[in-house]
C-alpha positions in Angstrom: -22.7 -24.3 -4.1 -22.7 -20.6 -5.0 -19.5 -18.8 -4.2 -19.6 -16.4 -1.1 -19.5 -12.7 -1.4 -15.7 -12.4 -1.3 -15.3 -15.0 -4.1 -17.9 -13.2 -6.2 -16.3 -9.9 -5.9 -12.8 -11.4 -6.7 -14.3 -13.2 -9.8 -15.7 -9.7 -11.0 -12.2 -8.2 -10.7 -10.2 -11.2 -11.8 -10.1 -10.2 -15.6 -8.5 -6.8 -14.6 -6.5 -7.2 -11.6 -3.4 -9.4 -10.7 -4.2 -12.7 -9.0 -2.7 -11.1 -5.7 -5.8 -8.9 -5.4 -7.9 -12.0 -4.5 -5.6 -13.1 -1.8 -6.9 -13.7 1.7 -7.5 -10.5 3.5 -4.9 -11.3 6.2 -2.2 -11.9 3.6 0.6 -9.6 4.7 2.1 -9.8 1.2 -1.0 -8.9 -0.7 0.9 -6.4 -2.7 4.7 -6.6 -3.5 7.3 -4.1 -2.1 9.7 -3.8 0.7 10.3 -1.1 3.3 7.5 1.0 4.8 4.0 -0.4 4.2 0.4 0.8 4.5 -1.6 -1.0 7.0 -5.2 -1.4 6.2 -7.2 -2.1 9.5 -10.8 -3.4 8.7 -13.6 -5.3 10.6 -13.5 -8.3 8.3 -14.1 -10.6 11.1 -17.5 -8.8 12.1 -20.4 -10.4 10.4 -22.3 -7.1 10.3 -19.4 -5.2 8.9 -17.7 -7.7 6.8 -19.4 -6.9 3.4 -18.6 -3.2 3.8 -15.0 -4.1 4.9 -14.4 -6.4 1.9 -15.6 -3.7 -0.5 -13.2 -1.1 1.1 -10.4 -3.7 0.9 -10.9 -4.5 -2.7 -11.1 -0.8 -3.6 -7.8 -0.1 -1.7 -6.1 -2.9 -3.4 -7.3 -1.8 -6.8 -5.8 1.7 -6.0 -2.5 0.4 -5.2 -2.5 -2.0 -8.1 -3.1 0.7 -10.5 -0.9 3.3 -8.9 2.2 4.5 -10.8 4.3 3.9 -7.7 3.6 0.6 -6.1 3.2 0.6 -2.3 3.3 -2.4 0.0 0.1 -3.2 1.8 -0.8 -5.3 4.7 -4.5 -6.0 5.4 -5.4 -6.5 9.1 -8.6 -8.3 10.1 -10.4 -7.3 13.2 -13.8 -7.7 14.8 -15.9 -4.6 15.8 -14.9 -4.4 19.3 -12.9 -1.2 20.2 -10.4 -3.0 22.5 -9.5 -5.5 19.6 -9.3 -2.8 17.1 -6.8 -0.8 19.3 -4.8 -4.0 19.9 -4.4 -4.8 16.1 -3.6 -1.1 15.4 -0.8 -1.2 17.9 0.5 -4.6 16.6 0.5 -3.5 13.0 2.4 -0.2 14.0 4.9 -2.3 15.8 5.5 -4.5 12.6 6.5 -1.3 10.7 3.4 0.2 9.4 4.4 3.8 8.1 0.7 4.8 7.4 -2.4 3.2 8.8 -5.8 3.3 7.0 -8.7 2.6 9.3 -10.6 2.0 11.6 -13.8 1.8 9.6 -16.5 2.0 12.4 -17.3 5.1 14.3 -16.8 3.4 17.6 -13.4 2.3 16.5 -12.3 5.8 15.4 -13.7 7.2 18.6 -11.7 4.7 20.8 -8.5 5.4 18.8 -9.0 9.3 19.0 -9.5 8.9 22.8 -6.3 7.0 23.4 -4.2 9.8 22.0 -1.5 7.4 21.1 -1.1 7.9 17.4 2.5 7.2 16.5 2.2 7.1 12.7 0.0 8.9 10.2 -3.4 7.3 10.3 -6.3 7.9 8.0 -9.6 6.9 9.8 -12.5 6.1 7.6 -15.2 7.5 9.8 -15.8 10.3 12.2 -15.4 10.2 15.9 -18.5 10.6 18.1 -19.3 13.9 19.7 -16.6 16.5 19.9 -13.7 14.1 20.6 -10.6 16.2 19.6 -8.4 14.5 17.0 -4.7 14.0 18.1 -1.8 15.0 15.8 -1.3 12.5 12.9 -4.9 11.2 13.0 -7.0 12.3 10.0 -10.5 11.4 9.1 -12.1 10.8 5.7 -15.5 9.1 4.9 -18.8 9.2 3.3 -20.7 11.1 5.9 -23.8 12.6 4.5 -23.8 15.8 6.7 -21.1 17.6 4.7 -23.2 16.8 1.5 -26.2 18.7 3.2 -23.9 21.7 3.9 -22.7 21.6 0.3 -26.2 21.6 -0.9 -27.0 24.6 1.1 -24.1 26.5 -0.5 -25.1 25.4 -4.0 -28.6 26.5 -3.5 -27.7 29.8 -2.0 -25.3 30.4 -4.9 -28.2 30.1 -7.3 -29.8 33.1 -5.6 -32.3 31.0 -3.5 -33.1 32.4 -0.1 -36.4 31.0 1.2 -36.6 27.2 1.9 -38.8 24.6 3.4 -37.4 21.3 4.8 -39.2 18.0 4.4 -37.6 15.1 6.6 -38.3 11.5 7.1 -38.9 10.5 10.8 -35.6 8.9 11.3 -32.6 10.0 13.4 -30.3 10.2 10.3 -32.8 12.4 8.4 -33.1 14.8 11.2 -29.3 14.9 11.6 -29.0 15.7 7.9 -31.6 18.3 7.9 -29.8 20.0 10.9 -26.6 20.2 9.0 -28.5 21.8 6.0 -30.2 24.2 8.4 -27.1 25.2 10.2 -25.2 26.0 6.9 -28.3 27.7 5.3 -28.9 30.0 8.3 -25.1 30.8 8.4 -25.3 32.0 4.8 -28.3 34.2 5.5 -31.0 31.9 4.2 -34.5 31.4 5.7 -36.6 28.3 6.4 -40.2 28.9 6.5 -41.4 25.5 7.6 -40.1 22.1 8.6 -42.3 19.2 8.0 -41.6 15.5 9.0 -43.2 12.4 7.5 -43.5 8.8 8.4 -45.5 5.7 7.8 -48.6 7.2 9.5 -48.3 10.6 7.9 -51.3 11.8 5.9 -49.4 12.9 2.8 -52.4 14.6 1.3 -52.4 16.9 4.2 -48.8 17.5 3.8 -49.4 18.6 0.3 -52.1 21.0 1.3 -49.9 22.5 4.0 -47.2 23.5 1.4 -49.8 24.6 -1.1 -49.6 28.2 -0.1 -45.9 28.3 0.7 -43.8 31.1 -0.6 -40.6 29.0 -0.4 -38.3 29.2 -3.4 -36.9 25.6 -2.8 -37.3 22.6 -0.7 -34.6 20.4 1.0 -35.6 16.8 1.1 -33.8 14.6 3.8 -34.8 11.1 3.0 -33.5 7.9 1.4 -34.6 6.7 -1.9 -37.6 4.7 -1.0 -38.8 7.6 1.3 -38.2 10.1 -1.4 -40.3 8.0 -3.9 -43.1 8.1 -1.4 -43.3 11.6 -0.6 -42.1 13.4 -3.8 -45.5 13.3 -5.5 -47.0 15.3 -2.7 -44.4 18.1 -2.8 -44.7 21.4 -4.8 -43.7 20.7 -8.4 -43.2 24.4 -9.1 -40.0 24.8 -6.9 -36.6 23.0 -7.2 -36.0 20.1 -4.8 -32.5 19.5 -3.4 -31.2 16.5 -1.6 -28.1 14.5 -0.8 -26.9 11.1 -2.2 -29.2 9.4 0.3 -31.9 9.7 -2.5 -29.8 7.7 -5.1 -29.9 4.0 -4.4 -28.5 3.2 -7.9 -31.8 1.8 -9.2 -32.6 3.2 -12.7 -35.6 3.2 -15.0 -38.4 5.5 -15.8 -40.9 3.5 -13.9 -38.9 3.0 -10.6 -37.7 6.6 -10.4 -40.4 8.5 -12.3 -41.3 10.4 -9.1 -37.7 11.4 -8.6 -37.1 13.1 -11.8 -36.0 16.7 -11.4 -34.6 16.2 -8.0 -31.2 17.9 -7.7 -28.7 16.2 -5.5 -24.9 15.7 -5.0 -23.1 12.3 -5.3 -19.7 10.7 -6.0 -18.4 10.5 -9.6 -18.1 6.9 -9.2 -21.9 6.6 -9.2 -23.1 9.4 -11.4 -20.1 10.2 -13.5 -18.7 7.0 -15.1 -16.8 8.9 -17.8 -14.9 10.8 -15.2 -11.1 10.5 -15.9 -10.3 9.2 -12.5 -13.2 6.7 -12.4 -12.4 5.1 -15.7 -9.1 3.9 -14.3 -10.6 1.2 -12.2 -12.5 -1.8 -12.9 -16.2 -1.8 -11.7 -17.9 -4.1 -9.4 -20.9 -4.9 -11.6 -24.1 -6.3 -10.1 -23.2 -5.0 -6.6 -25.4 -2.7 -4.6 -24.9 1.0 -4.7 -23.8 1.0 -1.1 -21.0 -1.5 -1.7 -20.0 0.5 -4.7 -19.7 3.6 -2.7 -17.6 1.7 -0.1 -15.4 0.3 -3.0 -14.8 3.9 -4.1 -14.0 4.8 -0.5 -11.3 2.2 -0.5 -9.9 3.5 -3.8 -9.7 7.1 -2.6 -8.5 6.3 0.9 -5.5 4.3 -0.3 -4.6 6.9 -2.9 -4.5 9.4 -0.1 -2.5 7.0 2.1 0.1 6.6 -0.7 0.4 10.5 -0.8 0.8 10.5 2.9 3.4 7.9 2.7 5.3 9.9 0.2 5.3 12.8 2.7 2.8 15.1 1.2 1.6 17.7 3.6 -1.3 19.0 1.4 -3.8 16.7 -0.4 -5.6 17.9 -3.6 -7.0 14.8 -5.2 -9.4 14.3 -8.1 -11.1 11.4 -6.5 -13.7 8.8 -7.6 -15.7 9.9 -4.4 -15.3 13.7 -5.3 -12.7 16.4 -5.2 -10.7 15.7 -2.0 -8.5 18.3 -0.2 -6.5 18.8 3.0 -5.1 22.1 3.5 -5.3 22.5 7.4 -6.7 20.7 10.3 -7.3 16.9 10.4 -10.4 16.3 8.3 -10.1 15.7 4.6 -12.8 17.5 2.8 -14.8 15.6 0.1 -16.7 17.6 -2.6 -18.9 15.4 -4.6 -20.5 16.4 -8.0 -23.8 17.9 -8.7 -26.4 15.5 -10.3 -30.1 15.4 -11.1 -32.5 12.7 -11.8 -33.4 12.6 -15.4 -35.3 9.8 -17.3 -35.3 7.8 -14.2 -31.5 7.9 -13.6 -29.3 10.1 -11.5 -26.8 11.7 -13.8 -24.1 14.4 -13.3 -24.7 17.8 -14.4 -21.0 18.9 -14.1 -20.3 18.3 -17.8 -23.4 20.0 -19.1 -23.0 23.5 -17.7 
């Protein structure tokens, strides 16, 4: 019988990390230490979220294992029901958690924010829905793509570009990311001459013709990797194309990604900058999807942040594996990924090539 996902991940790390790292997720002594502890609240009992939660757990434990100052950690299982997440949160705080990391799901974060009962510093790993105000001691940190779109707008504007077109897939997420780019672009003083949406039934030849006479200096492409591979050959090759990390699914090779070559995007050092000083500290999960790699990286940085918060730091300035992370005011930790480009079929950082 083949080992399950948890065992596979543990085997991949076994050569690097202590045996305690592969302990059961609800092992409350998963890392040694007395006194105040970090509570890690994850939906490990929810089948639809379990692989993501497991990747975050392993990243968090790797961060604390390799930290200079060892911190005690308790991993707390939940399902995805907000009422159960809140109950486990309260119970973990009652057991003495000094800092909480989680929830991971948007609905869980929203439920926690709505209660307003945040008695210890809490680092949520997602954003709350809508305009729910964040109560004191509740901070958010995650991998949302919208901040990446806003960063892309700033980077393009800094290059002297002013006239853009937007090409977006016909999905809710793609439209949301496009809106984030547009809001930032307009705020900077940029102009958008056209917005075009494409889907399975779109005539891409007509799309190419529509852009043939465009005076745009750049295009913002809001699409995932497969969608980008589909539409890229029909876009203007004479102008730069910018995107978010959505376009990078971790696949490499001149054949699979030939149509993506030249696209500029932003992504985390863990994915596009393996020789980054912070990245090289931690063992990699070889053979796992790009999505799980990103969540593993999220786990690393979230528990590095939690350790700083546990130490009483009021300001965060971290050279993280997900990007440069900062907290100077407010409740939202800012994450700035690195600039990258597709070259020879692979997404690579351009940070070291300036």
